[in-house]
C-alpha positions as CSV (number, residue, x, y, z in Angstrom):
1,X,21.3,21.1,-10.6
2,X,17.7,20.4,-11.1
3,X,16.6,16.6,-11.5
4,X,15.2,15.8,-15.0
5,X,17.2,18.3,-16.9
6,X,20.0,17.7,-19.2
7,X,23.5,17.3,-17.9
8,X,25.3,20.6,-17.6
9,X,28.7,19.3,-16.4
10,X,31.3,16.6,-17.2
11,X,31.0,15.1,-13.7
12,X,27.2,15.0,-13.6
13,X,26.0,11.4,-14.0
14,X,22.7,9.6,-14.1
15,X,22.7,6.1,-12.3
16,X,19.5,4.1,-12.3
17,X,18.9,1.4,-9.7
18,X,16.9,-1.6,-11.0
19,X,15.8,-5.0,-9.7
20,X,13.0,-7.4,-8.9
21,X,10.3,-6.3,-6.3
22,X,11.2,-7.0,-2.7
23,X,15.1,-7.3,-3.4
24,X,15.9,-4.2,-1.0
25,X,16.3,-1.9,-3.9
26,X,14.6,0.8,-2.1
27,X,16.4,0.3,1.0
28,X,19.6,0.4,-0.8
29,X,18.6,3.6,-2.5
30,X,17.7,5.2,0.7
31,X,21.2,4.1,2.1
32,X,22.9,5.8,-0.8
33,X,21.0,9.0,-1.0
34,X,20.1,9.6,2.7
35,X,17.6,12.5,2.9
36,X,18.8,14.0,-0.4
37,X,15.8,12.3,-2.3
38,X,12.3,13.0,-3.3
39,X,9.5,11.2,-5.1
40,X,8.1,12.3,-8.3
41,X,5.9,11.1,-11.2
42,X,7.5,10.1,-14.4
43,X,6.6,12.9,-17.0
44,X,3.2,12.1,-18.6
45,X,2.4,9.2,-16.4
46,X,1.3,8.7,-12.7
47,X,3.9,6.0,-11.9
48,X,6.1,7.3,-9.2
49,X,9.9,6.9,-9.1
50,X,12.5,8.1,-6.4
51,X,15.2,10.5,-7.1
52,X,18.2,11.6,-5.0
53,X,21.6,13.0,-5.1
54,X,24.9,11.5,-4.2
55,X,28.5,13.0,-4.2
56,X,31.2,10.4,-4.9
57,X,34.8,11.6,-5.6
58,X,34.5,13.9,-8.5
59,X,31.0,12.8,-9.5
60,X,27.7,14.5,-8.7
61,X,25.2,11.6,-9.3
62,X,21.5,11.8,-9.8
63,X,20.1,8.2,-8.8
64,X,16.8,7.2,-10.3
65,X,15.1,4.4,-8.6
66,X,12.6,2.8,-11.1
67,X,9.7,0.6,-9.9
68,X,10.8,-3.2,-9.4
69,X,10.1,-5.5,-12.3
70,X,10.7,-9.3,-12.9
71,X,11.8,-8.8,-16.5
72,X,12.0,-6.3,-19.3
73,X,8.9,-7.7,-21.0
74,X,7.0,-4.5,-20.4
75,X,3.2,-4.9,-19.8
76,X,2.0,-2.8,-16.5
77,X,2.8,1.0,-16.3
78,X,5.6,0.2,-13.8
79,X,7.5,-2.2,-16.1
80,X,6.9,0.2,-19.0
81,X,8.7,3.1,-17.4
82,X,11.6,0.9,-16.1
83,X,12.4,-0.3,-19.7
84,X,12.0,3.3,-21.1
85,X,14.4,4.6,-18.6
86,X,17.1,2.0,-19.6
87,X,16.7,3.1,-23.2
88,X,16.4,7.0,-22.6
89,X,12.9,7.1,-23.8
90,X,11.5,9.0,-21.0
91,X,11.0,12.7,-21.6
92,X,13.4,14.9,-19.5
93,X,15.3,11.9,-18.1
94,X,18.6,11.4,-19.8
95,X,20.0,8.0,-20.8
96,X,21.7,6.5,-17.7
97,X,25.5,6.6,-17.6
98,X,25.3,3.5,-15.3
99,X,23.0,1.0,-13.8
100,X,23.1,-0.5,-10.3
101,X,21.4,-3.9,-10.5
102,X,20.1,-5.1,-7.3
103,X,19.9,-8.9,-6.8
104,X,18.5,-10.8,-3.8
105,X,21.4,-13.2,-3.0
106,X,18.8,-15.7,-1.7
107,X,17.2,-16.1,-4.8
108,X,19.8,-15.9,-7.5
109,X,17.8,-18.0,-10.1
110,X,15.0,-15.7,-10.3
111,X,17.0,-12.5,-9.9
112,X,19.4,-13.3,-12.8
113,X,16.8,-13.5,-15.3
114,X,16.4,-9.6,-15.1
115,X,20.0,-9.2,-14.5
116,X,21.2,-10.8,-17.7
117,X,18.4,-8.9,-19.8
118,X,19.8,-5.5,-18.4
119,X,23.2,-6.5,-19.2
120,X,22.3,-7.1,-22.8
121,X,21.3,-3.3,-22.9
122,X,24.8,-2.5,-23.1
123,X,24.8,0.1,-20.3
124,X,27.8,0.1,-17.9
125,X,26.5,-1.8,-14.8
126,X,27.5,-2.7,-11.3
127,X,25.8,-5.5,-9.3
128,X,24.7,-4.9,-5.7
129,X,24.4,-8.5,-4.3
130,X,21.9,-7.8,-1.4
131,X,20.8,-9.6,1.6
132,X,24.1,-11.6,1.9
133,X,23.6,-11.4,5.6
134,X,20.8,-13.9,5.3
135,X,22.7,-16.6,3.4
136,X,24.3,-18.5,6.6
137,X,21.0,-19.0,8.1
138,X,19.8,-20.5,4.9
139,X,22.8,-22.7,4.4
140,X,23.6,-21.1,1.0
141,X,27.1,-20.4,0.0
142,X,28.0,-18.3,-3.1
143,X,31.4,-18.1,-4.9
144,X,31.4,-14.3,-5.5
145,X,34.7,-14.0,-7.7
146,X,33.3,-16.9,-9.9
147,X,30.0,-15.3,-10.3
148,X,31.5,-11.9,-10.9
149,X,33.8,-13.6,-13.7
150,X,30.8,-15.2,-15.3
151,X,28.9,-12.1,-15.5
152,X,31.7,-9.8,-16.5
153,X,30.9,-6.7,-14.4
154,X,31.7,-5.7,-10.8
155,X,29.8,-7.7,-8.2
156,X,29.6,-6.2,-4.6
157,X,28.0,-8.3,-1.7
158,X,26.0,-5.8,0.4
159,X,23.5,-5.9,3.0
160,X,21.4,-2.6,2.7
161,X,19.7,-3.1,5.9
162,X,22.9,-3.0,7.9
163,X,25.1,-1.1,5.7
164,X,27.7,-3.8,5.1
165,X,29.4,-3.4,1.7
166,X,28.1,0.0,0.7
167,X,31.5,1.6,0.7
168,X,32.8,-1.2,-1.7
169,X,29.7,-0.5,-3.8
170,X,30.4,3.2,-4.1
171,X,34.0,2.5,-4.9
172,X,33.0,0.0,-7.7
173,X,30.6,2.6,-9.0
174,X,33.1,5.2,-9.2
175,X,35.5,3.0,-11.2
176,X,32.8,2.1,-13.6
177,X,32.0,5.7,-14.2
178,X,35.7,6.7,-14.8
179,X,36.3,3.7,-17.2
180,X,33.0,2.5,-18.7
181,X,33.4,-0.6,-20.8
182,X,31.0,-2.5,-22.7
183,X,29.3,-5.4,-20.9
184,X,30.6,-8.9,-22.0
185,X,28.6,-10.7,-24.6
186,X,27.0,-13.5,-22.5
187,X,25.8,-15.4,-25.6
188,X,22.8,-16.6,-23.8
189,X,20.4,-16.6,-26.8
190,X,22.7,-16.7,-29.8
191,X,20.1,-17.4,-32.5
192,X,17.9,-14.4,-31.3
193,X,21.1,-12.2,-31.0
194,X,21.6,-13.0,-34.9
195,X,18.2,-12.0,-35.9
196,X,18.3,-8.8,-33.7
197,X,21.6,-7.7,-35.3
198,X,20.2,-8.1,-38.7
199,X,17.2,-5.9,-37.9
200,X,19.4,-3.4,-36.4
201,X,21.7,-3.1,-39.4
202,X,18.8,-2.9,-42.0
203,X,17.1,-0.1,-40.0
204,X,20.3,1.7,-38.6
205,X,19.1,5.1,-40.0
206,X,16.1,5.1,-37.5
207,X,18.4,5.0,-34.6
208,X,16.7,2.2,-32.8
209,X,18.4,1.1,-29.4
210,X,19.5,-2.5,-29.2
211,X,17.3,-3.1,-26.1
212,X,14.1,-1.6,-27.9
213,X,14.7,-3.8,-30.8
214,X,15.4,-6.9,-28.7
215,X,12.2,-6.5,-26.7
216,X,10.2,-5.6,-29.8
217,X,11.3,-8.8,-31.6
218,X,10.9,-11.1,-28.5
219,X,7.7,-9.9,-27.1
220,X,5.1,-10.3,-29.7
221,X,2.4,-7.7,-29.6
222,X,4.0,-6.0,-26.6
223,X,4.6,-2.4,-26.3
224,X,7.9,-2.2,-27.9
225,X,6.5,-4.3,-30.8
226,X,3.7,-1.9,-31.3
227,X,5.8,1.2,-31.2
228,X,8.4,0.0,-33.6
229,X,5.7,-1.2,-36.0
230,X,4.1,2.3,-36.1
231,X,7.6,4.0,-36.5
232,X,9.2,1.5,-39.2
233,X,6.1,0.5,-41.1
234,X,5.4,-2.5,-43.1
235,X,9.0,-3.3,-44.2
236,X,10.1,-3.9,-40.5
237,X,6.8,-5.9,-39.7
238,X,7.5,-8.3,-42.6
239,X,11.0,-8.9,-42.1
240,X,10.4,-9.2,-38.3
241,X,7.5,-11.8,-39.0
242,X,10.0,-13.8,-41.4
243,X,12.7,-14.0,-38.8
244,X,10.3,-15.1,-36.0
245,X,9.0,-17.9,-38.3
246,X,12.2,-19.1,-39.3
247,X,13.6,-19.2,-35.7
248,X,10.5,-20.1,-33.7
249,X,9.2,-23.0,-36.0
250,X,5.8,-22.7,-34.4
251,X,7.1,-21.8,-30.8
252,X,7.1,-18.1,-29.4
253,X,10.3,-16.3,-29.3
254,X,9.6,-15.3,-25.7
255,X,9.5,-19.0,-24.6
256,X,12.7,-19.5,-26.5
257,X,14.2,-16.9,-24.6
258,X,13.0,-18.1,-21.2
259,X,14.4,-21.5,-22.1
260,X,17.9,-20.4,-23.1
261,X,18.0,-17.9,-20.3
262,X,17.1,-20.2,-17.7
263,X,19.5,-22.8,-19.2
264,X,22.3,-20.4,-19.0
265,X,21.5,-19.3,-15.5
266,X,21.0,-22.9,-14.1
267,X,24.6,-23.8,-15.6
268,X,26.0,-20.8,-13.9
269,X,24.5,-21.5,-10.6
270,X,26.1,-25.0,-10.7
271,X,29.4,-23.3,-10.6
272,X,28.8,-20.7,-8.0
273,X,26.1,-21.8,-5.6
274,X,25.7,-24.5,-3.0
275,X,23.3,-25.5,-0.3
276,X,25.0,-26.8,2.8
277,X,21.8,-27.7,4.6
278,X,19.2,-29.5,2.5
279,X,17.4,-30.6,5.4
280,X,16.6,-27.1,6.3
281,X,15.2,-26.6,2.7
282,X,13.1,-29.7,3.2
283,X,11.7,-28.3,6.2
284,X,10.9,-25.1,4.5
285,X,9.3,-27.0,1.7
286,X,7.0,-28.9,4.3
287,X,5.9,-25.8,5.9
288,X,5.1,-24.1,2.5
289,X,2.9,-27.2,1.7
290,X,1.2,-26.7,5.0
291,X,0.6,-22.8,4.6
292,X,-0.4,-23.1,1.0
293,X,-2.9,-25.8,1.4
294,X,-6.2,-24.7,0.1
295,X,-8.0,-26.0,3.3
296,X,-5.3,-26.2,6.1
297,X,-3.7,-22.8,4.9
298,X,-7.1,-21.0,4.9
299,X,-7.8,-22.2,8.3
300,X,-4.5,-20.9,9.5
301,X,-5.0,-17.6,7.9
302,X,-8.4,-17.3,9.4
303,X,-7.1,-18.3,12.8
304,X,-4.2,-15.9,12.5
305,X,-6.1,-12.9,11.7
306,X,-8.8,-13.8,14.4
307,X,-6.0,-13.9,16.9
308,X,-4.8,-10.5,15.7
309,X,-8.2,-9.0,16.3
310,X,-8.4,-10.6,19.9
311,X,-5.1,-9.0,20.8
312,X,-6.1,-5.8,19.4
313,X,-8.8,-5.5,22.2
314,X,-7.3,-7.6,24.8
315,X,-3.9,-6.0,25.0
316,X,-4.7,-2.3,24.3
317,X,-7.4,-2.1,27.0
318,X,-5.2,-1.2,29.9
319,X,-3.3,1.3,27.7
320,X,-6.6,2.9,26.6
321,X,-7.8,3.3,30.0
322,X,-4.6,5.0,31.0
323,X,-4.8,7.5,28.2
324,X,-8.5,8.1,28.8
325,X,-7.6,9.0,32.4
326,X,-4.7,11.4,31.1
327,X,-7.0,13.0,28.5
328,X,-9.7,13.4,31.2
329,X,-7.2,14.9,33.8
330,X,-5.8,17.1,31.3
331,X,-9.1,18.6,30.2
332,X,-10.2,18.9,33.9
333,X,-6.9,20.8,34.8
334,X,-7.2,23.0,31.8
335,X,-10.8,23.9,32.8
336,X,-9.9,24.5,36.4
337,X,-7.2,26.7,35.3
338,X,-8.9,28.7,32.7
339,X,-12.1,28.9,34.6
340,X,-15.5,29.4,32.8
341,X,-15.9,31.0,29.3
342,X,-15.2,30.7,25.7
343,X,-11.3,30.2,25.9
344,X,-11.8,27.5,28.6
345,X,-14.4,25.8,26.4
346,X,-12.2,26.0,23.3
347,X,-9.0,24.3,24.9
348,X,-11.0,21.8,27.0
349,X,-13.9,20.9,25.0
350,X,-12.5,21.7,21.4
351,X,-8.9,20.8,21.4
352,X,-8.3,18.3,24.3
353,X,-11.6,16.4,24.2
354,X,-11.7,16.4,20.4
355,X,-8.1,15.3,19.4
356,X,-7.6,13.4,22.6
357,X,-10.7,11.2,22.0
358,X,-8.9,9.8,18.8
359,X,-5.3,9.6,20.1
360,X,-6.6,7.4,22.8
361,X,-7.1,4.5,20.1
362,X,-3.4,4.6,19.1
363,X,-2.7,1.5,21.1
364,X,-4.9,-0.6,19.2
365,X,-3.7,0.9,15.8
366,X,-0.2,0.1,16.7
367,X,-0.9,-3.4,18.1
368,X,-2.5,-4.3,14.7
369,X,0.5,-2.9,12.8
370,X,3.0,-4.9,14.9
371,X,1.2,-8.0,13.8
372,X,1.0,-6.9,10.3
373,X,4.8,-5.9,10.2
374,X,5.9,-9.1,11.6
375,X,3.8,-11.1,9.3
376,X,5.4,-9.2,6.5
377,X,8.9,-9.5,7.6
378,X,8.7,-13.2,8.2
379,X,7.5,-14.0,4.7
380,X,4.0,-15.2,5.7
381,X,2.2,-12.4,3.8
382,X,3.5,-13.8,0.5
383,X,2.4,-17.2,1.3
384,X,-1.2,-15.6,2.0
385,X,-0.9,-13.9,-1.2
386,X,-0.4,-17.1,-3.0
387,X,-3.2,-18.9,-1.2
388,X,-5.6,-16.1,-1.8
389,X,-4.9,-15.9,-5.7
390,X,-7.8,-18.5,-6.4
391,X,-10.1,-16.4,-4.1
392,X,-9.2,-13.2,-5.9
393,X,-9.9,-14.8,-9.3
394,X,-13.3,-15.9,-7.9
395,X,-14.0,-12.3,-7.4
396,X,-13.2,-11.5,-10.7
397,X,-9.8,-9.8,-9.8
398,X,-6.3,-10.7,-11.1
399,X,-4.2,-12.6,-8.7
400,X,-1.9,-9.5,-9.0
401,X,-4.7,-7.5,-7.1
402,X,-3.9,-9.2,-3.7
403,X,-0.9,-7.1,-2.8
404,X,-2.7,-3.7,-3.5
405,X,-5.7,-4.9,-1.6
406,X,-3.5,-6.1,1.3
407,X,-2.0,-2.6,1.4
408,X,-5.5,-1.1,1.4
409,X,-5.9,-2.6,5.0
410,X,-3.4,-0.1,6.2
411,X,-4.6,2.8,3.8
412,X,-6.4,2.6,0.6
413,X,-4.2,5.4,-1.0
414,X,-1.1,3.4,-1.3
415,X,-3.2,0.3,-2.3
416,X,-4.8,2.0,-5.1
417,X,-1.4,3.4,-6.1
418,X,-0.1,-0.2,-6.1
419,X,-2.5,-1.2,-8.9
420,X,0.3,0.2,-11.2
421,X,1.9,-3.3,-11.3
422,X,-1.3,-4.7,-13.1
423,X,-1.0,-4.5,-17.1
424,X,-4.8,-4.9,-17.8
425,X,-6.7,-1.7,-17.3
426,X,-9.9,-3.4,-16.5
427,X,-8.0,-5.5,-13.8
428,X,-6.7,-2.2,-12.5
429,X,-10.1,-0.5,-12.4
430,X,-11.7,-3.4,-10.8
431,X,-8.9,-3.2,-7.9
432,X,-9.2,0.6,-7.4
433,X,-12.8,0.3,-6.9
434,X,-12.6,-2.6,-4.6
435,X,-9.7,-1.2,-2.5
436,X,-11.6,1.4,-0.5
437,X,-13.9,-1.4,1.1
438,X,-10.9,-2.9,2.8
439,X,-10.8,-1.9,6.4
440,X,-8.2,0.7,6.8
441,X,-6.6,1.9,10.0
442,X,-8.9,5.0,9.9
443,X,-11.8,2.9,10.5
444,X,-10.3,1.1,13.5
445,X,-10.8,3.9,16.1
446,X,-14.4,4.0,15.1
447,X,-14.9,0.3,15.4
448,X,-12.9,0.3,18.6
449,X,-15.2,2.8,20.3
450,X,-18.4,1.3,19.2
451,X,-17.4,-2.3,19.8
452,X,-15.6,-1.6,23.1
453,X,-18.5,0.4,24.3
454,X,-21.6,-1.7,23.4
455,X,-20.6,-5.1,22.4
456,X,-20.0,-7.1,25.6
457,X,-16.7,-8.7,26.3
458,X,-18.0,-12.2,26.7
459,X,-16.4,-15.4,25.8
460,X,-18.0,-17.7,23.2
461,X,-17.3,-21.2,21.7
462,X,-16.1,-22.4,25.1
463,X,-14.1,-19.3,25.9
464,X,-11.8,-19.6,23.1
465,X,-13.1,-16.3,21.3
466,X,-14.0,-12.9,22.5
467,X,-17.3,-11.6,21.1
468,X,-15.5,-8.3,20.7
469,X,-12.8,-9.8,18.6
470,X,-15.3,-11.8,16.5
471,X,-17.3,-8.6,15.7
472,X,-14.2,-6.7,14.5
473,X,-13.2,-9.9,12.4
474,X,-16.8,-9.8,11.0
475,X,-16.3,-6.2,10.0
476,X,-13.2,-6.9,8.3
477,X,-14.9,-9.8,6.3
478,X,-17.6,-7.4,5.4
479,X,-15.3,-5.1,3.7
480,X,-13.7,-8.0,1.9
481,X,-17.0,-9.2,0.6
482,X,-18.1,-5.8,-0.3
483,X,-14.8,-5.3,-2.3
484,X,-15.3,-8.7,-4.0
485,X,-18.9,-8.0,-5.1
486,X,-17.8,-4.6,-6.6
487,X,-14.9,-6.3,-8.3
488,X,-17.1,-9.0,-9.7
489,X,-19.6,-6.4,-11.2
490,X,-16.7,-4.5,-12.8
491,X,-15.4,-7.9,-14.2
492,X,-18.8,-8.7,-15.5
493,X,-19.2,-5.3,-17.3
494,X,-15.8,-5.9,-18.9
495,X,-15.8,-9.6,-19.5
496,X,-13.7,-9.4,-22.7
497,X,-10.7,-8.3,-20.8
498,X,-7.3,-10.3,-21.3
499,X,-6.2,-12.9,-19.0
500,X,-3.4,-11.9,-17.0
501,X,-0.7,-13.8,-15.1
502,X,0.3,-13.4,-11.5
503,X,4.0,-13.9,-10.7
504,X,4.9,-14.0,-7.0
505,X,8.1,-14.7,-5.5
506,X,8.2,-16.6,-2.0
507,X,10.8,-14.9,0.0
508,X,12.6,-16.9,2.7
509,X,11.5,-17.1,6.1
510,X,13.2,-14.8,8.4
511,X,13.1,-13.9,11.9
512,X,11.8,-10.1,12.1
513,X,14.5,-7.8,13.3
514,X,13.4,-5.6,16.2
515,X,15.0,-2.5,14.9
516,X,13.2,-2.7,11.6
517,X,9.9,-3.5,13.3
518,X,10.4,-0.4,15.4
519,X,11.1,2.0,12.6
520,X,8.1,0.7,10.6
521,X,5.9,1.1,13.7
522,X,7.3,4.6,14.4
523,X,6.4,5.5,10.7
524,X,2.8,4.3,11.2
525,X,2.5,6.3,14.5
526,X,3.8,9.4,13.1
527,X,1.3,9.2,10.1
528,X,-1.5,8.8,12.6
529,X,-0.5,11.5,14.9
530,X,-0.1,13.8,12.0
531,X,-3.6,13.3,11.0
532,X,-4.8,13.8,14.5
533,X,-2.8,17.1,14.5
534,X,-4.0,18.4,11.2
535,X,-7.2,17.0,9.8
536,X,-8.7,15.9,13.0
537,X,-7.5,19.1,14.7
538,X,-9.1,21.2,12.2
539,X,-12.4,19.5,12.2
540,X,-12.6,19.4,16.0
541,X,-12.1,23.2,16.0
542,X,-14.6,23.7,13.1
543,X,-17.1,21.6,15.2
544,X,-16.4,23.5,18.4
545,X,-16.9,26.8,16.6
546,X,-20.3,25.8,15.2
547,X,-21.5,24.1,18.4
548,X,-20.5,27.2,20.5
549,X,-22.0,30.0,18.4
550,X,-24.2,32.0,18.4
551,X,-23.3,33.2,21.8
552,X,-26.1,33.4,24.5
553,X,-27.8,36.7,25.6
554,X,-25.8,38.7,23.3
555,X,-22.7,38.4,25.2
556,X,-19.1,37.6,24.2
557,X,-18.5,34.9,27.0
558,X,-21.7,32.9,27.4
559,X,-22.2,29.6,25.5
560,X,-25.6,29.1,23.6
561,X,-28.4,28.4,26.1
562,X,-28.6,24.9,24.4
563,X,-26.3,23.3,21.8
564,X,-29.4,22.5,19.7
565,X,-29.7,26.1,19.2
566,X,-26.2,26.5,18.0
567,X,-25.3,26.7,14.1
568,X,-24.3,22.9,14.3
569,X,-27.6,22.1,15.9
570,X,-29.6,24.1,13.5
571,X,-27.9,22.7,10.3
572,X,-27.9,19.3,11.7
573,X,-31.5,19.1,12.5
574,X,-32.3,20.5,8.9
575,X,-30.8,17.2,7.5
576,X,-31.4,15.0,10.3
577,X,-34.9,13.6,8.9
578,X,-32.7,11.9,5.9
579,X,-30.8,9.8,8.7
580,X,-33.6,9.3,11.3
581,X,-34.3,6.1,9.8
582,X,-30.9,4.9,10.6
583,X,-31.7,5.6,14.3
584,X,-29.4,8.6,14.5
585,X,-30.1,11.6,16.4
586,X,-28.9,15.1,15.1
587,X,-25.7,15.0,17.1
588,X,-24.6,11.5,15.4
589,X,-25.7,13.1,11.9
590,X,-23.6,16.1,12.6
591,X,-20.6,13.9,13.5
592,X,-20.9,11.4,10.6
593,X,-21.2,14.3,8.0
594,X,-18.2,15.9,9.6
595,X,-16.3,12.8,9.1
596,X,-16.6,12.6,5.3
597,X,-13.2,14.1,4.8
598,X,-11.7,11.4,7.1
599,X,-13.5,8.5,9.0
600,X,-12.0,8.9,12.4
601,X,-13.1,12.5,12.7
602,X,-16.5,11.2,13.9
603,X,-14.9,10.5,17.2
604,X,-13.3,14.1,17.5
605,X,-16.6,15.3,16.3
606,X,-18.7,13.5,18.8
607,X,-16.3,14.4,21.9
608,X,-16.5,17.9,21.0
609,X,-20.4,18.0,20.6
610,X,-20.7,16.1,24.0
611,X,-18.1,18.2,25.7
612,X,-19.6,21.5,24.6
613,X,-23.3,20.3,25.3
614,X,-24.4,22.2,28.6
615,X,-27.2,19.6,29.1
616,X,-24.5,16.9,30.0
617,X,-23.1,16.4,33.4
618,X,-20.3,18.7,32.5
619,X,-17.7,16.4,33.8
620,X,-14.5,15.2,32.1
621,X,-15.8,11.7,31.5
622,X,-14.6,9.5,28.7
623,X,-16.5,9.6,25.5
624,X,-17.7,6.0,25.7
625,X,-19.7,6.9,29.0
626,X,-21.3,9.9,27.3
627,X,-22.7,8.0,24.4
628,X,-23.8,5.2,26.4
629,X,-26.2,7.6,28.2
630,X,-27.1,9.7,25.2
631,X,-30.9,10.0,24.8
632,X,-33.3,11.1,22.1
633,X,-35.7,14.1,22.8
634,X,-38.3,11.5,23.7
635,X,-36.2,10.0,26.4
636,X,-35.2,6.7,24.5
637,X,-31.7,5.6,24.1
638,X,-30.0,6.8,21.0
639,X,-27.3,4.0,21.0
640,X,-29.4,0.9,20.9
641,X,-27.6,-2.5,19.8
642,X,-29.5,-2.3,16.3
643,X,-28.4,1.5,15.8
644,X,-24.7,0.6,16.8
645,X,-24.4,-2.3,14.6
646,X,-26.0,-0.2,11.6
647,X,-23.5,2.4,12.3
648,X,-20.7,0.0,12.3
649,X,-22.0,-1.5,8.8
650,X,-22.2,2.2,7.5
651,X,-18.7,2.7,8.3
652,X,-17.5,-0.5,6.9
653,X,-19.1,0.3,3.6
654,X,-19.1,3.9,3.0
655,X,-16.4,6.0,1.4
656,X,-15.4,8.7,4.0
657,X,-11.9,9.7,2.8
658,X,-11.3,12.5,0.5
659,X,-7.6,11.3,0.0
660,X,-9.0,8.1,-1.6
661,X,-11.3,10.0,-3.7
662,X,-8.5,12.1,-4.9
663,X,-6.2,9.3,-5.5
664,X,-9.0,7.4,-7.6
665,X,-9.1,10.7,-9.7
666,X,-5.4,10.6,-10.2
667,X,-5.1,7.0,-11.2
668,X,-8.0,6.9,-13.5
669,X,-7.4,10.3,-14.9
670,X,-11.1,11.3,-14.6
671,X,-13.7,12.4,-12.1
672,X,-16.2,9.8,-13.4
673,X,-14.9,6.8,-11.5
674,X,-14.4,8.8,-8.0
675,X,-17.9,10.1,-8.4
676,X,-19.4,6.7,-9.1
677,X,-17.4,5.1,-6.3
678,X,-18.4,7.9,-3.7
679,X,-22.1,7.4,-4.6
680,X,-22.1,3.7,-4.8
681,X,-20.3,3.1,-1.4
682,X,-22.2,5.9,0.3
683,X,-25.5,4.3,-0.9
684,X,-24.4,0.9,0.3
685,X,-23.5,2.2,3.7
686,X,-26.8,4.0,4.0
687,X,-28.7,0.9,2.8
688,X,-26.8,-1.5,5.0
689,X,-27.2,0.7,8.2
690,X,-30.9,1.2,7.4
691,X,-31.6,-2.5,7.0
692,X,-29.7,-3.5,10.1
693,X,-31.4,-0.8,12.4
694,X,-34.8,-1.4,11.0
695,X,-34.7,-5.2,11.1
696,X,-32.9,-5.3,14.4
697,X,-35.4,-2.9,16.0
698,X,-38.3,-5.0,14.7
699,X,-36.9,-8.2,16.0
700,X,-36.1,-6.4,19.4
701,X,-39.7,-5.3,19.6
702,X,-41.1,-8.7,18.8
703,X,-39.2,-10.3,21.6
């Protein structure tokens, strides 16, 4: 049975998982479906959802995992499709037979807001009360039977991360599908309910769902309101406005809903939840006040990130040396075994030197991600997001932009896709164009090679800070500034955009689980190694071919008499005058151009070029030693400090990632913005490198 088609058998059922962001909804979905899942776009939009299959008793279930949302007030693309799925308004996706509402048990008050809204939709539901394994450490006790009785539907305590309670959840889901019953009328907003019933009865022939009518009536000028006004015309609009005016008496209906819903939730929590360790909560409040303080919190954030960058170099150095020795030894062994000739050069210089030169930086990337994963799992990242909200708005960005921007430090692709949580399209565009400036993991190998080779590892400020770590921090800050200025420019161009709100939930502080850290770290390593085995491998081979041909003396086994006479040398020298003002020679020019599909390819390209170059010493020496000794044709050094700093600035500002260009095209649905972004960032990179090299060289000559 294909996903997204109509049901073809009585036992084929559609089940949707819904919940707030960061409730473990995706973890639960993965636990239920295992490997029987895939990610797709909703028909007609770029918002992704996961779909999977699950066989339970006599049922063949299709699970649809919609994007996380805090309420059914649909504004962003993510929220819109979540609501549309619940009311069967998404083409090719049938109305759900049941809903699994995923709730974070450590934050019932916030999560019950969405839960009660979903229950009012009338779809049979089961509650998965997740993260119950965290309750004892927080001193929280929940009376599960009483909460289940109040809500009127099955409530199953689970831990998606450990698998506890999953079997009971499956049993409850089967029972709900066998005997679907209407959800209990919770009577949370009785006055609003009466108005909605009146509208439904008067426009019954139009077959408007109760959830659509409810959202249209409550959320003035929202998407549902606009849709129904267009479908039902003036009679509906006139009656709706009369009912709103009579009920609201000057207040918005959405404010009345929030008041009534939270009053109901607060009353329910008094019956079902107790906190046994209030002192622990006081400690958390004190810690939050410190971390969220504008001055102290900002200082802690900068010091934390500075410590991370110090560790990237200090801890990784021994491992890098070890991998370097291994790559050099493997290259030498293959050269000795295969002898001289084309095949030996291909294996030693093209494959081992090219790909190995990038893999050598895996320790630094993993160390960086270890810190990021730990900061995420402890709950600190959310505090940093709250702290940076004011800064983001100063850049012309919505506070919602912080999470996508933060994701871009790993890779701009998921960061750009993460802008789907933003309702205003101008805010989305500003964030999309700013995200590629964030220092992604692909830049780190380039930074590591150049900083580790040319920036002295000296202590400054009384030995507290390493100059290498400070340089890396500067490059990260340069990317942030570049993104901020870009967002501000876009903001000024679209100064009439709507004001947006930033809703962010503070998760409880948790000790990171070693198993979770290891799983996430393994995933990062696999992604990096896949790039090394595909894109980097392909470019290294291409560079080797261009650097090794045409053959010398018309034979089939001899290399070109000089790499400068190869196809690569000839092509690079043709465009080299354009990059000569940056202090680059033709080898650097060739490597940088080769790296436009993916930034880290520059290392593989450099390693291959220097390995093939017959004018070098021919020894299997590390790439860092080869570039240290690289010379221009006039006998001067290629890699001077001004040139290296300019090259670092170029990579900090330039858009060298075809995957990022492609996802900008996908999210903006036009080629205009990716082309503008590529030209703009490449021009900034070139201009920055030119300025740093020319000014730095002039200063060096003056002294």
